[in-house]
N, C-alpha and C positions, 0 to 999 in steps of 0.2 A: 616594591612591585615591579615586575618586568615590564618593559615597553613592548606591548604586543601589537601585531597588525590589527587593523579594524576592517571588518567586512561591512560595506555600505548597504546594509539591509533595508534602510529607509529610502533608498533610491530605486525607483521603479526600473531603471535601466539595468541595475545589477541582476534582476531576476530573469532578464532576457538571455543573458549568457554569463553566468557567474564563474565559469571554469577558468578563464585567464586570471581573474582576481584570486580565486582559490589557489591556483598554481603558485602565484607570486607569494601569497601569504604562507603557503605550505613550505616553500623553500627557505623562508626566513625563520620560521618558528613552528614548533609542534602545536602551539595554541594560537588562537586569535580571539578577538572580541567582536560581538555584533554591536550595532548602534544602540541596542538596549543594554549593553554592558554584560551580555551573557557570554561566558567562556565557551569556546567551541574547539573540538578536537579535529585535527586536519589530516593526520598521517595514518596509513594503513595499520601498522603494528600497534600504534597507540589506540586506535579505534578498537582493534581486536581485544587488547588488554582491558579497555574500559568496559566493553560489552560482554566479555566472556568471564571475567574474573568476579571477585566479590568485594574489591575495593570500592567500586562504584556499583550502585544498584538502581533499579527503576525509580524514576521520580514519581512521587505519589501525588496526592490530590493538591499539593501546594502549587503545582504548576498552573492549575486552573484558577486557584485563588489569586495568583499574581496577575491573571488575565481579567480579574474582576468578577469571577463567579463566587457565590457565597453558599454556605450550608443551607439546604432547603431548595436551592435551584435544581431543577430536574437534571441539568447537565452535571452538576456537582454530585448528585446522588448516583447517577449512572456511572460516572467515572470512579467513584469511591469503591464500587463493586466490580470494576473491570479487571480482567486477568493481567492486563499490562501494568497495573499499579501494585500487584501483589508480589510478595517475596516469601521465601521459606516454605513452611508447611502448608499454608493456605494456597500458595501458588501451585505447589505440587499436587495438592488435593484437587483443585478445580481443573487444572490442566489435564491431570490423569483421567478424570471423569469425562471431560469434554473429548479427549482423544479417543477414549473407549467408545463414546457415542458416535463419533465421526467414523470410526473404523467399521461400524456396522453397515455403512453405506458402501456399496461395492464400487471401488474406484476403477475397476476394469471396464465398467460400463460408461465411464465419464467421457472418454475421448470421442466415441461415436456420437454421444449426446451433444458435445460441443460442436462437432463438425456439422451435424444436422441443423442446429440452430444457426451456425455461421452461414451455411449455404442458404438457409431460408431468408436471412437478413439480406444477403447479397442478391438473391432472386428478386427481391422487391426494390433494392437500391440501384441495381445496374441496368435499369431500363434505358437510361441515358448513359453516355460515356463519361459521367462524372458522379462523384459521391462525396458527401460530407463525412469523411472517414471517422471522425470522432462521434458525431451525433447519431449517424445512421448505422454504425457498426461497432466501434470500440466500446462505447459506453453501454448500449443495451445488451450486448452479448453476455457479459459476465453475470448480469442480474437475471437474465432469462435462464441461463444455465444453473445459477445458484438456486433459483426458485424450483426449477424442475428437480434438481438434485435433492433439495430439502423436502420435496413432496408437498408443496403448498398447492391449494386449489386456486383457480383464477381469481375468485373474490378475495381470498386470503392474500394472494400476491398483490393485488391492487391496494388493499388496505394497509399492507406492510410497507409497500414501496412508496406510496404517496407522501406520507409525512417526512420521510428521509430524503426525498429526491433532490431537494435544493437546500438541505440543511447546512452543508459545509461544516460538518462536525470537526473534521481534522484541522480546519483553519482556526478553530478556537485555541489551538496550541501555538499559533503563529505569531508574527511580529506586529500585526495590525488588527487587534480585536476591538471592534467598535461595539457600542451599545446595541445597535441594530443586529449585529451578528450574534451577540449574546441572547437577545430576545428571540430571534428566529430559531436558534439552536435549542434553547430551552423549550420553546413551544413544540418543535419537531420531536425532541427526545421524549417529552411527556406523552404526546400522542402515540409514538412508537412503543413506549413502555406499556401504556394502557392496552394497546391492541395486542402486543405480544403476550401480556399476562392473560388476556382473554383466550388467546390461542392455546396456551398451556392448560388452562382450565378445560377447554374443549377436548384436548388430547387426554387429559386425565379421565374424563368421562367416556371418551370413545378412542381408545388407543389404536394406532396404526403402525405400519412399518415405515416410519419416516423419522427424520432427525428430531423433530419436536418431541415425539413420543420417547425416543431413545434418551434425550436429555432429561425429560421428566423422570424416567425410570433409572437414570444413572445413579449408581451408588457403589460405595466400597466400604471397608471396615470402619471408616470415619463418618459414614452417613451419606446424605444426599446433597445435591446442590440446593442452596436456599432460593427463595422466590426471586430476590434481587439478583442473585448470581445467574439464575436461569434467564431472566429477562435481559440482563446486560450481555451475557454470553451470546445469546441468539441474535440480538441486534448488532453485535460486533461482527459475528460471522456474516450476517446479511450485508452489513455496511461495507465489508471489505471489497465487494464487487466494484465500488467506485474507483478504488485504487487500481484494481486489475484493469479496468477500462482505460485509465490514464496510461498504464504501461503499454497496452496494445496500441493506443494512439501514438505514443512515442515510437514504437517499433515501426508502424506504418510510415511515420515521418522519415525515419532513418533509411528505410528501404527505398523510399522515393528519392531521397538524396543520394543514395548509393545503389544505383541500378545493377552494378556488378554483383552486389550482395543479394539483391532480389533474384537475380538470375541463378545464382548458386543455390539458393533455397528452392526456387521453382524447379530446377532440374533434378533435385534429389531431396524432396522435403523430409523423408524419413531420416535421412542422414544428418540434415542441417537444422531441423526445426528446434531441437533443444539448444543448439548453439545460438540460434537467432533469439530465442527467449532470454538466455543467460546474458548475452551481450546487450540486449535492450535493458535488462535489469541493471547491469553495471553502468551503462552509458548515461542513462537518465532514470535514476531510481524513482519509485512512486512518491515517496515522501522525502523531504529535504534533510531531515535529521531525526535522531533518537535522543530523547531527554533522559538524563541520568543525574544522580547526585552522589556526593562522596559519603560512603557509609562510615567513614572514620577520618580522623585527621591524618593526612598523608602527603608525601612528596611524590609528585608524578608529573611528567611532561615539563620538567624544569619549573614547577610551580608548587607552592605550598597551599594545600587545600584544607579548609576547616570542615568539620562535620556538617553535612547537609548542603555544601556548596553545589549549586546546580551547574551542569555542563550539558553540552549537546554535541553528539558525534555527527559531523556533517558528512552524510553518506556520499554525496557527489564529489567530495574531496578525497576521501579514503579510496573510493572506487576508481579514482584516476591518479593514484599515487605511483609515480614511476619507480619508486623503491620496491614495489611489489609487482606492478603490471608492466609488461613490455609494450612500448609505444601506446600509452593509455588513451591518447586523444584520437586514435584510429578506431572507427567502428568496424569490427571484424567478427563475423559470425562463425569463423573457423577456429576461434580460440577453443581451448579444451573446456568443454562445458562442466567438467567435474571441478574446475577451479572457479567456484562460485563467488559472487560479490557479497557485500554486507547488506544488500537491499532488504532481504527478509529477516535480518538479524542473525545472531549467532549465540550459542549457549542456551541457557535455561529459557530465555525469552524469544527464541526463534518463533517466527510467525506460525500460529497453529494451523492455518490453512494454506501454507506455502505450496504443498503438493498440488492442491486443486488449482491454485492461482497459476502455477507454472504450466500445468496441463492446458489451462484455458489460453494462456498467451501463446504457447507453442502451436496449438491447433488453429487459433485465430489467425496468426501470421501466415502459417502454411496454407490454409484455405484461401486467404486473400490473394497470395501470389499465384496459387494454382488456377484461380479463376481469372486473373488479370495478367495479360502478357506485358503490359506496360503500365507504369504508375508514375505520374508526374504531378508535382505541386502546382497549384494555381495560386500564385502569390506566396509570400513568406509568412507562415503563421507566427503568432506571438505567444508568449507564455504569460499566464495570469500572475501578476506580481503580489508580493506580501502574503503568500499563502504557504501552508506546510506541504501541500501536495503539488507535485509538478504537473500542472494542468495546462494544456494548450487551449487557447481561446477560439480555436477553429482548426479545421484540417480539410480544406477543399482539395480534392484530387481529380485529375483527369486520368481515366483508365481506359484500357482497350481490353475488353473481355475476350477471353480465349474462345475459339470456336469449339463446340463440343463434338 
């Protein structure tokens, strides 16, 4: 067994700034281990190989079973039918049906919608020269946009959003899964699945021109989406707004830290907003890693893998690998935005909603700097440790609103 570097994932300090530790480990070895003895991939080329090929495939339900979830638990049932655990024909069928349903929503109307909601949030928040950027702007914006885009009514929005608001679903895949977290997530998932199932029944009886109806009606030569697939798919699409909010908050943090980058975006938002979004995605990805497993016994990354051996691609490491990125520790929105990071995945399992998420981040950051001439941090925010999603614990900003 090779002597691999260890990432101190059980140390809260690691989560505040893991990048120097990841850099040191990456230079020593293509692989490292976490404190939980999970193998992690660190380098860009290796990450692409693992995520894009067929030697490693998406980790299935066993990842939740290792975290203490059992068959019959709502979280276990939900994940079993999720597109992220599927491979082969089932994955292609569900992804194709979902993509067809999403394509029926006109994406050309999305950006004005995002800008309208972003400005409305700022109208309310900028009465004083300060804003809690995460709670008052970054987190609510994607959910409001998502619900408007999906075509839910106000009551349906409230009943859909409520159970999932504080569920921390993504953290069930992280390094510190407690019984309280399992209980909270199981309860939230059950409520969400029950409500979503009722919404689908409502759309079957009264079809509309919205995503719920399009999903119910989605079909191809192999049939339609099952009830479990429908419920899981819709709740996954809805839940993705939390990760988008974390990305926006990260972008606001870096623009506050780098006022010259904020000025660049403010002076020509149409030119630089895509770069601002892509650089934020690279610099601090929404989730810390992607779970995979060996599909076969293989030799890779100077290591002998048995069938089913779990690994995790550490996105924050691959996205800052100097073997691929020029000066990767620099936050620079003028990088070529066509050179995308691994944050939304690559290959067959690329994020289904990446186009919508990118548009939301682009417009959110552009609107914020257009409205605010100056952005300054009030104190240094921290990062919530031991979780799978890169989440700030607050983002208090002093701003100077531009005169209209």
